[in-house]
N, C-alpha and C positions, 0 to 999 in steps of 0.2 A: 881413582887416580885423577888428579886435577892438573890440566895443562892448558895454556892459551898462548896466543901468538905475541902480542905486543907488550904484555906486562907480566913479568915473571913473579909469581907468588912464592914466598919462601915456604919451604916444607921442613918439618922437623926431622925428616928422614934423609936430607941431603947433608953432606959433611961441611964443616967449617963455616958457620955463619951464626949470627945472633938474631933470632926472631924478634926479640924485644926492640932491636934497632931498626929492623926492616918493617915492622908492623906497628905503627903508633896506634893508640887506643882510638876507637871510633868515636867521633864527636858529632856527627850529623844526626839530628833528631828531626824526622819528618813524620807527619801523620799519615797513616794508611787511608786510602780512599776505600770506604766500605761499600760492598755490593751485597744485595740480598742473595742468599744462597737459594738455589733452586735445583731440583732434579727434573729431568724430562718427564718422569712418570711419578710425581709425588703422590698421586692417589692410587698408585698401583703397587700393592704390597709385594707382588711378584718381582718387581724391579729391585727390591731390597733383599730378597731371600733367595732368588733363583740364581745363585752364583756357583752351585755345585755341579752344573752340567758342563761337560767338555765342550770346547768351542773349535770351530774351524774359522780361520781368518784368511779369506781369499784376498782381500785388499782393505785399505783404509781410506776413508774420505775425509779430507781436512775440513774442520769446522772453523777454527780460529785460534788466535794467539793473544795472550795477555802477558805483559811485562810487569815485574815488580821493580820499583825504583831502586837505584844503587844505594847500598848500605842504609836502607831505611831502618828506623828504630821500631822495635816492637817489644813492649814491656821491658825496656832496658837491655834488649839484646839486638844484635846486628843481623838483619836479614840478608841472606845470600848463601852461597855454597850448597845449593839444594841438590844433593846427590842421590836421593831415593824418595819414592812416593808410593803410598798404598791407600786404597779406598776401603772404608769400612761401611758396608751397605746398611746396617741396621740404624745408624744415626747420621748417614750422609756426610761423614767426616773423612778428611784426607790426612794421613800421617806423613810428614815430610822430614827426612833426615837432613840435618845441617852437617857438613863435613869440616866445620871449624874444629881443629884439634885443641880446643881451649885457648886459642890465641886471643880472640876477642872476649868471649865468655865461655863458661864450661861446656863440654860436649852436651848436645841437646837435640831434641826433635820438636817440630811444630805440628799443630793441628790447624786445619784450614777448611774453609768452604769454597767451592768453586761453582760459579753460576754460568750455565751454558744450556743451550738446547740444540736442535738439529741444524740451526742456521747461524747461531750467534754465541760467542764466548764473551760474556759481559763483565766478569770480574773474579778476583781472588781476594778473599777476606781471611786474614789470620785470626784464629780464635783461641790459641793457647800455645805455651812453650813449656817444655819439661826438661830438666837436667837429668841426664843418664848417669847413673852411679857405677862405681867400681864394686866388686863383690863385697868389699868391707864397708860399703855405704858412703864412702867419700867421693867427691867429684874427681874426675881425671885432671892431672896437672897439665900445664903447658910445657913445651919443650925448653923454654927459657929457664924454667926452674927445676925440671926433672925430665930429662929426655929419655930416661930408661923405663918410664911407666906411662907413656902417652898412649892415646888411642887415635886411630885414623878412621873415623866413622864414615860409612859409605851407604850400605843398603838398609832398608827397613821394611818389615811386613807386619801387619796386624793378624794375629791368630785368633779367629773367632771361637775356636774350641776351648781356649783357655783365657780369653780376654787379656792376653799378653802381647807384647811386641817381640819380634825376633830381629836382631840387627847385626851388622857385620862391621869388622874393622880390618883394614889391610895390613896392620902390623907395621913394623919398621925394621929396616936393615941399613946400618951405617957402619961400615968397617973402616972408615977414615978417622975414627976416634978411638981412644983407649980408656976403658975397655970398649969393645965394639957394641953398638946398639943392635940387639937381636930380639925383637919383640914379635912373637908369632901372630899371624892373622887369627881372627876368631869369629865364631858365630855365637851370640849369647841371647838368652831369653830374659826378658825383664817385665816387671809389672808396669802398668801404665803410669805409675808415679816415678818411673825410672830406676827403681831398686832392682838389683840383680836377682834372678831366679836360678839359672843354670847355664851351663856352657855345653855346646855340641863338641863331640870329639873331632879332633883335627887329624886327617890322614898324615902319617909321618913324613911322606914326601913333600908336604906343603910347609914344613917348618922352615924358619929362617936359619941360615947357617953362615958362618964367617967365610967358608969356602964357596966356590961357585956351584952350589948344590941347593936344591929346594927352591923356595919361592924367591922371585926377584923383588927388589924393593919397589913399592908402589905398583905392584902388578898382581895383586892377590884378589881376595874375596870382595868384589864390588857388588855384584848383583845376587839376589836370592828371591825365591818364590815358593809358596806352599801349593801343593797340588789341590785341585778343586775338591777332592774328597777328604782333604785334611790329613792324609796318611803320610805324605812324603814332603820333604823340603829339598829344593834344588838350589845349588849355588854354582858359581863358575869362577875359575881363575881368570883374571883379566888378561894376563899375558902368560906365555909358556914358562913352566919351571925350567931350571937350567938343564936338567936331564932330558927334557923333551925337545930340545933344539933351539934354534935362534928365534929372536923376536921378529915380529912382522916389520917390514920396511917397504919402501917403494919398489924395491927389487926382489923382495921375498914374499911370495905367495904360498899359503899353506902352512904358516906357522901354527903350531898345535897347542891348544889349551885343553884343560880338563873340566868337564861338567860333572859335579859330584851330586849323587842322590843319597839323601839321608832318610832313615826311618825316623819320623818326627817324634814318635812316642819314646823311643830308646835314645834318641839323639846320636845315633851311630851311623857312619857312612855304610851304605849297602852296595853301591856301584859307582863306577867312574866311566865316563865316555869321552872320546877324543873329538874335538871340534876344530876344524881347519879355518883359520882366519883368512880374510882377503888381504891383499897387499895394502900398504898405506896408499891413500888415494892419489897423492902427488909427492914428488920429491921435495924435501925442504930446500930453502934458499937462505944462505949457501948450502951446498950439498951435505956438509958435515954437521949441520944443525940437528936439533932433536926431532924425532918422528916416532909415532907409534900407531898401532891399531890393536884394539882389544874389545872383549865383551864386557860391557859396563852394567848390564842388567839382563835378567832372564824373567820370564813370566810364564808360569805353567798353565797350559790349556787343558791338559790331561796328564795321566801318568807317563805318557811317552811323547807328547807334543808340547813344545814350548816356543815362545817368541824370544829371540835373542837380539839385543841392541848392540850393534857394533859401532864404535866411535873411533874415527881415524883423525889424526892431527899431524900437521907438519909445520914447523916454524917457517915463516916467510912465504908459504904457499898461498895461492889464491884460487879457491877459498882455503882457509887454514883448517877448517873442520869439514868432515863428511860423516854423516850418520845414516845408517841403514838398519832396517828391521827385517830379520829373517824368521821364518817359521822353521823350526828344526824338529826332526823326528829321531827318537832314540831307539825305535822298535827293532831295527835291523843292525844297530851299532854294537860293536864288541864292548863288553865290560872289560876295561883295561886296568882295573884296580890292582891286578897282580903284576902288571908291567912296571918295573922300576924306571924304565926309560922308554919313551915312545920313538925317539930318534933311531931309525934303523929297524924298528919292530914291524911286525905284520899285524894289521887289525883293520876293521871296518869303521870309519868315522861316522858321526851322525850325518844324516841327510839334511841339507838346508835349501830353502827356497826363498827368494827375495819377495818380501811383501811390500816394502816401501823404501825408497830413497827419499829422505826428508827434503832434500833440495828440490824435488819435483812439486812441493806444495806451493812454491812461489814466494815464500816468506823472505823478508829482506836479508836476514842472516840466520844461518844454521849455527847455533852455538854449541857449547859443551854439554849436550844432552846426556844425562846419566840415569834418570829415573823413569820408570814406566809402570803404569797400572791400568787395569780395567776399571772403568767408572760405572755409573748407573746405566740402566737401559734407557734409551731414548724413546720418544713417543711412538715411534714405528716398531718398537720391540727389539731393535738392534742395540748391542752394547756400545758404550763409548770407551775410548782409550785416551789416556793422558800421558804426555811426556813432560819432563821438567829438566832444566839445565842448571849446571853448577857454574856460577860466574867467577869462582875462585876469589871473590872479593876484589876483583880487578876492574879498573875503569875501562879497559878495552873490551869487556864482555858484558853479557846481559843475563838476567834471571828471567827465563822465558818458560811459560806454560803453554803447551799446544794441546788442543782437543781434536779428537777424530771420531768418526763413526766407523764401527767395525762392520764390514760387509762379509757375511758368512759364505 
């Protein structure tokens, strides 16, 4: 889900507007500043292959920040909207999802190299761009030409077992038009050239409906992650489905989302777990303006432990964004897959422990951070961790990459 304070980006999932009028074609063509890619342990093959071990994350130490200039051109595409990121250790590449729903160019992901060590984050270099296709091999349309077949790309992971990517779309729900736009969220597997391979089964409760049931618009599958052993895939609803209760707000603590566990081999869901969100960090100004808090990314450390990225936003608030990383534990949580509604039900939610409030890093602005991945090991043997923000292609926001050292 993409939101920001001072510049409202049109979404194909909101009623009664024309994206072609609100989003002119990008004309700014700027050259990227290239930086040499480096890993902290280039001569250490263990840094490229030792990713299957579960991790403990006691805390994160901030290394640095790099920004990508606004609407920079890369190979005829508009950089921005970075909603997901994943690291591929065997070739030191990062896969970055762009959440442009074919407004500027077709749905796509980028590859990039990041240059950092234990003390310095020196650069981001884009190395490739790939159009992601529909199952029939065609590119996704934009909402101005076909609002009933669009995608809202959000998360991305590289699957080392298959050399494929797995990516997510939040779907679309617009009941203000006739016929209503009801596009289910999805998880899909694709070849590296963007051609479709397969689709993961969607739990029926997560389907889009014209009534207030199922998934809320722009509140579905943002984050996803593959377990270190490669057996499972985890994803999470960004916001509660209607049956599970109200959305988070400045006055509502404990709004409940679902974390879904899949058997990766069968692409079938095998469990669901309840996760309680924090309240929105501040009330919007004026009080009736938009606000939300939700999980925008998950990162599996083991079969039962994950990092969860909670991103809170409130129009007019200072600051407008708050982003926190929690370590969550599913081990003692109830499998709620059989519960058609969590509101009023009895269950044990996942345990959560605060790892980092990004505001404590001292950076000038905490923006719309939506992507999170483990990177290579640093020279001291500790893993790195990278966050990336979605600027919504808006002038009031930034495309920021943040690098951290993982302290076990």
